[in-house]
SELOPA-769266 format. One line per 2 residues: number of its first residue (from 1); their letters; for each residue x, y, z of C-alpha. Coordinates in steps of 0.2 Angstrom, whole numbers, plus 5000, padded with zeros to 4 digits. Example, Ala and Ser with C-alpha at 12.3 -4.5 7.8 and 13.67 -1.06 7.14 Angstrom:
<mitors>
1	as	5062,4978,5039 ~ 5068,4995,5036
</mitors>
This chain:
<mitors>
1	xx	5174,5414,4833 ~ 5172,5417,4815
3	xx	5174,5406,4800 ~ 5182,5410,4783
5	xx	5172,5407,4767 ~ 5165,5389,4765
7	xx	5180,5377,4765 ~ 5185,5368,4750
9	xx	5186,5349,4752 ~ 5203,5350,4743
11	xx	5210,5362,4756 ~ 5205,5351,4771
13	xx	5214,5336,4762 ~ 5229,5347,4760
15	xx	5229,5352,4779 ~ 5227,5334,4784
17	xx	5243,5329,4775 ~ 5254,5345,4776
19	xx	5250,5353,4793 ~ 5265,5345,4801
21	xx	5283,5340,4797 ~ 5297,5332,4805
23	xx	5307,5345,4816 ~ 5322,5334,4818
25	xx	5339,5337,4810 ~ 5337,5323,4797
27	xx	5321,5330,4789 ~ 5312,5314,4788
29	xx	5298,5313,4775 ~ 5287,5304,4787
31	xx	5286,5308,4805 ~ 5298,5296,4814
33	xx	5293,5286,4829 ~ 5304,5293,4843
35	xx	5304,5277,4853 ~ 5314,5283,4868
37	xx	5309,5286,4886 ~ 5321,5300,4889
39	xx	5331,5314,4880 ~ 5349,5319,4882
41	xx	5355,5336,4888 ~ 5370,5344,4881
43	xx	5375,5351,4898 ~ 5369,5352,4916
45	xx	5363,5369,4913 ~ 5352,5364,4898
47	xx	5344,5351,4909 ~ 5341,5363,4922
49	xx	5334,5376,4910 ~ 5322,5363,4902
51	xx	5315,5358,4919 ~ 5313,5376,4923
53	xx	5304,5379,4906 ~ 5316,5393,4902
55	xx	5323,5383,4887 ~ 5312,5373,4874
57	xx	5316,5355,4872 ~ 5312,5337,4877
59	xx	5315,5329,4894 ~ 5305,5313,4896
61	xx	5292,5305,4885 ~ 5279,5305,4899
63	xx	5280,5324,4897 ~ 5281,5326,4879
65	xx	5289,5317,4864 ~ 5292,5323,4846
67	xx	5280,5310,4838 ~ 5266,5314,4850
69	xx	5269,5333,4848 ~ 5267,5331,4829
71	xx	5250,5322,4831 ~ 5245,5336,4844
73	xx	5249,5350,4831 ~ 5240,5341,4817
75	xx	5224,5338,4827 ~ 5224,5356,4833
77	xx	5227,5363,4815 ~ 5212,5353,4809
79	xx	5200,5359,4823 ~ 5206,5377,4820
81	xx	5205,5375,4801 ~ 5198,5391,4793
83	xx	5193,5398,4810 ~ 5198,5416,4816
85	xx	5198,5422,4834 ~ 5189,5438,4841
87	xx	5204,5448,4834 ~ 5202,5441,4817
89	xx	5218,5431,4817 ~ 5219,5413,4814
91	xx	5213,5403,4829 ~ 5227,5395,4839
93	xx	5223,5379,4849 ~ 5234,5368,4860
95	xx	5231,5349,4861 ~ 5237,5336,4873
97	xx	5238,5318,4866 ~ 5233,5304,4878
99	xx	5233,5286,4879 ~ 5214,5285,4878
101	xx	5198,5296,4876 ~ 5195,5293,4895
103	xx	5212,5299,4899 ~ 5208,5315,4889
105	xx	5192,5317,4899 ~ 5201,5314,4915
107	xx	5214,5328,4911 ~ 5199,5340,4907
109	xx	5189,5337,4923 ~ 5204,5336,4935
111	xx	5212,5351,4929 ~ 5196,5362,4928
113	xx	5186,5355,4943 ~ 5188,5353,4962
115	xx	5178,5345,4976 ~ 5161,5354,4977
117	xx	5160,5359,4959 ~ 5147,5351,4947
119	xx	5146,5345,4929 ~ 5130,5348,4919
121	xx	5129,5335,4905 ~ 5116,5325,4894
123	xx	5106,5310,4900 ~ 5112,5301,4884
125	xx	5131,5298,4884 ~ 5144,5285,4880
127	xx	5143,5272,4894 ~ 5161,5275,4899
129	xx	5158,5294,4900 ~ 5143,5291,4910
131	xx	5152,5280,4923 ~ 5166,5292,4924
133	xx	5155,5306,4929 ~ 5143,5296,4940
135	xx	5157,5285,4949 ~ 5174,5293,4948
137	xx	5170,5311,4949 ~ 5157,5308,4962
139	xx	5170,5299,4973 ~ 5181,5315,4971
141	xx	5167,5326,4977 ~ 5162,5332,4960
143	xx	5143,5330,4956 ~ 5135,5328,4939
145	xx	5118,5333,4934 ~ 5111,5323,4920
147	xx	5097,5332,4910 ~ 5091,5334,4892
149	xx	5103,5347,4885 ~ 5091,5349,4870
151	xx	5079,5358,4882 ~ 5087,5375,4883
153	xx	5074,5380,4896 ~ 5080,5366,4907
155	xx	5098,5371,4905 ~ 5095,5389,4909
157	xx	5085,5383,4925 ~ 5099,5372,4930
159	xx	5112,5386,4929 ~ 5101,5397,4940
161	xx	5098,5383,4952 ~ 5116,5376,4954
163	xx	5129,5390,4955 ~ 5142,5376,4958
165	xx	5141,5371,4939 ~ 5158,5374,4932
167	xx	5157,5364,4916 ~ 5144,5359,4903
169	xx	5149,5344,4894 ~ 5141,5340,4877
171	xx	5142,5324,4867 ~ 5135,5328,4849
173	xx	5130,5318,4841 ~ 5126,5306,4855
175	xx	5131,5288,4857 ~ 5121,5279,4850
177	xx	5105,5288,4847 ~ 5113,5302,4836
179	xx	5105,5316,4846 ~ 5112,5334,4843
181	xx	5114,5348,4855 ~ 5114,5366,4850
183	xx	5132,5371,4855 ~ 5131,5389,4851
185	xx	5115,5391,4861 ~ 5123,5382,4876
187	xx	5138,5393,4875 ~ 5128,5408,4875
189	xx	5119,5402,4891 ~ 5135,5397,4899
191	xx	5145,5413,4896 ~ 5137,5425,4909
193	xx	5141,5412,4922 ~ 5159,5410,4917
195	xx	5155,5391,4914 ~ 5166,5382,4902
197	xx	5159,5371,4888 ~ 5167,5355,4882
199	xx	5162,5344,4867 ~ 5166,5326,4863
201	xx	5169,5327,4844 ~ 5173,5309,4842
203	xx	5158,5304,4830 ~ 5160,5320,4819
205	xx	5179,5323,4818 ~ 5185,5341,4814
207	xx	5180,5337,4795 ~ 5162,5336,4799
209	xx	5160,5348,4814 ~ 5171,5361,4822
211	xx	5164,5365,4839 ~ 5176,5380,4842
213	xx	5167,5389,4828 ~ 5152,5388,4839
215	xx	5160,5395,4855 ~ 5165,5380,4865
217	xx	5181,5380,4876 ~ 5187,5362,4874
219	xx	5185,5348,4862 ~ 5191,5330,4865
221	xx	5191,5314,4855 ~ 5194,5296,4857
223	xx	5207,5296,4843 ~ 5204,5277,4842
225	xx	5189,5280,4831 ~ 5188,5290,4815
227	xx	5204,5300,4817 ~ 5215,5284,4817
229	xx	5202,5275,4806 ~ 5210,5258,4806
231	xx	5207,5251,4823 ~ 5226,5250,4826
233	xx	5229,5260,4842 ~ 5220,5267,4857
235	xx	5221,5286,4860 ~ 5213,5302,4865
237	xx	5216,5320,4863 ~ 5211,5336,4873
239	xx	5211,5352,4863 ~ 5208,5369,4871
241	xx	5208,5388,4865 ~ 5215,5395,4882
243	xx	5233,5392,4877 ~ 5240,5397,4894
245	xx	5228,5386,4904 ~ 5232,5371,4892
247	xx	5251,5374,4894 ~ 5251,5376,4913
249	xx	5236,5368,4923 ~ 5230,5356,4910
251	xx	5248,5350,4905 ~ 5253,5348,4924
253	xx	5237,5337,4927 ~ 5241,5328,4911
255	xx	5259,5324,4917 ~ 5254,5319,4934
257	xx	5240,5307,4928 ~ 5252,5298,4917
259	xx	5239,5297,4904 ~ 5251,5301,4889
261	xx	5251,5293,4873 ~ 5266,5283,4866
263	xx	5276,5287,4850 ~ 5270,5272,4841
265	xx	5252,5275,4843 ~ 5254,5293,4838
267	xx	5263,5288,4822 ~ 5249,5277,4818
269	xx	5237,5291,4822 ~ 5246,5303,4811
271	xx	5246,5291,4796 ~ 5227,5288,4798
273	xx	5223,5307,4799 ~ 5231,5309,4782
275	xx	5216,5301,4774 ~ 5203,5307,4786
277	xx	5193,5318,4773 ~ 5193,5305,4760
279	xx	5187,5292,4773 ~ 5174,5303,4781
281	xx	5166,5307,4764 ~ 5164,5289,4760
283	xx	5159,5284,4777 ~ 5145,5297,4777
285	xx	5139,5294,4760 ~ 5137,5275,4764
287	xx	5129,5279,4780 ~ 5116,5290,4772
289	xx	5112,5276,4760 ~ 5111,5263,4773
291	xx	5100,5273,4785 ~ 5087,5276,4771
293	xx	5088,5258,4766 ~ 5085,5252,4784
295	xx	5071,5265,4786 ~ 5061,5258,4772
297	xx	5064,5239,4777 ~ 5049,5230,4784
299	xx	5058,5222,4798 ~ 5065,5238,4805
301	xx	5055,5247,4818 ~ 5065,5263,4818
303	xx	5081,5271,4813 ~ 5091,5284,4823
305	xx	5101,5294,4811 ~ 5101,5313,4810
307	xx	5102,5313,4791 ~ 5084,5307,4790
309	xx	5071,5320,4790 ~ 5061,5310,4803
311	xx	5075,5313,4816 ~ 5071,5326,4828
313	xx	5088,5334,4826 ~ 5089,5334,4807
315	xx	5088,5353,4805 ~ 5101,5356,4819
317	xx	5113,5343,4812 ~ 5112,5351,4795
319	xx	5116,5368,4803 ~ 5131,5362,4814
321	xx	5138,5348,4803 ~ 5145,5346,4786
323	xx	5136,5329,4785 ~ 5127,5319,4798
325	xx	5141,5306,4799 ~ 5144,5287,4799
327	xx	5136,5281,4814 ~ 5117,5276,4816
329	xx	5107,5264,4827 ~ 5091,5255,4824
331	xx	5079,5243,4832 ~ 5071,5228,4824
333	xx	5052,5224,4826 ~ 5056,5207,4833
335	xx	5065,5215,4848 ~ 5081,5208,4856
337	xx	5079,5191,4849 ~ 5077,5197,4831
339	xx	5093,5208,4835 ~ 5103,5193,4841
341	xx	5098,5183,4826 ~ 5102,5197,4814
343	xx	5119,5200,4822 ~ 5124,5181,4821
345	xx	5119,5180,4803 ~ 5131,5194,4797
347	xx	5144,5188,4784 ~ 5154,5204,4780
349	xx	5150,5217,4793 ~ 5160,5215,4808
351	xx	5153,5210,4825 ~ 5164,5221,4837
353	xx	5162,5236,4848 ~ 5171,5253,4845
355	xx	5168,5263,4829 ~ 5176,5273,4815
357	xx	5186,5259,4807 ~ 5186,5257,4788
359	xx	5175,5241,4790 ~ 5157,5241,4795
361	xx	5156,5237,4814 ~ 5139,5232,4822
363	xx	5137,5230,4841 ~ 5123,5229,4854
365	xx	5124,5244,4865 ~ 5114,5237,4880
367	xx	5125,5222,4883 ~ 5142,5230,4876
369	xx	5146,5249,4875 ~ 5133,5254,4888
371	xx	5133,5238,4899 ~ 5141,5247,4913
373	xx	5125,5258,4915 ~ 5111,5252,4926
375	xx	5095,5246,4916 ~ 5085,5261,4921
377	xx	5098,5273,4916 ~ 5100,5265,4899
379	xx	5081,5266,4896 ~ 5081,5284,4902
381	xx	5094,5288,4889 ~ 5083,5279,4876
383	xx	5095,5263,4875 ~ 5083,5248,4874
385	xx	5088,5230,4874 ~ 5084,5228,4856
387	xx	5094,5243,4849 ~ 5108,5239,4837
389	xx	5122,5252,4833 ~ 5131,5252,4817
391	xx	5147,5261,4812 ~ 5146,5261,4793
393	xx	5162,5258,4784 ~ 5169,5263,4767
395	xx	5166,5246,4758 ~ 5155,5246,4743
397	xx	5138,5251,4749 ~ 5130,5238,4738
399	xx	5140,5225,4748 ~ 5135,5232,4765
401	xx	5116,5232,4760 ~ 5118,5214,4753
403	xx	5124,5208,4770 ~ 5111,5217,4779
405	xx	5097,5210,4768 ~ 5103,5192,4770
407	xx	5105,5194,4789 ~ 5087,5202,4790
409	xx	5078,5190,4779 ~ 5086,5173,4785
</mitors>
């Protein structure tokens, strides 16, 4: 893939607002909520043609719905924004909107893999993703090899040793240590073997990072997070550059899993995305301030944020991302007891799991987002009992810092 000249912030703002429009006959200014389970055919022949896929149109909302289609087109447009394919034409992508990020991951894996295949992925992952690979895929006869994907020699050795690897799955930045993977290097290693590469782009969003520019085959998001931005709906999306695969095998798997999103959640998602660039700028600027402040605080043992020069992936992050983003984690010198005391003293920052909402969210990964992992697996991934994760919101940064200070000094 190639990229046009550096994108202007204003262009991305426009794309987030104007990439889609209502395709109905009433030309609604806002994308309507098509709250219907099924769609009417003008004739028996039309119904037959739609089921045979010889005529476009909607059939049943588990298959497709005009509101969810609009959200799919919007996300695909943002992931492809400013990118060109090998022929030099605007990159075309196909997206499928799901009821959750886990649903999108399910469609990816069950449409691409079969019993006997293997996934290669990182040791440090979101807890739900780790359990999906280790438990559900394993029960389906699909093994997962967890390694440090930043070690390119180890990746190359694994590809030589395990010919059954059919997918390399990347989470970059990782949850919650903010580790980055060199996506372009991984794609170059995978290409000679015909291995597909997928990236979880939830933390970065297409505003901060466009994995398709680095050669990946699939991107997926938990749209619940920054894309929605307001904590109002669960959702997930799978985006692919192989249009034929996405229209056939992936779409069939998607339909059979019943993992489709609903029209109301898609409507909320579309409206959230309209302000995505503005929100991500403020999220990111605030996070940088907070990370630097925490890094200098005497009560803090260490801060994991790839916008700090002390982070091992600082240079890689700067190369792959527009900005390191809005999520960080840190550990207090007093360990887990100090962490619990700190969390309980918060006044403005919100004690909650998830991330990406306009307010600052603080959680304890070991007992919350990664509680489903075994203790030894968490420690291997660098998730200690005293680690605190912070999704920095768009509040006035002075207010965020004041709340942190009073919580830390109490």
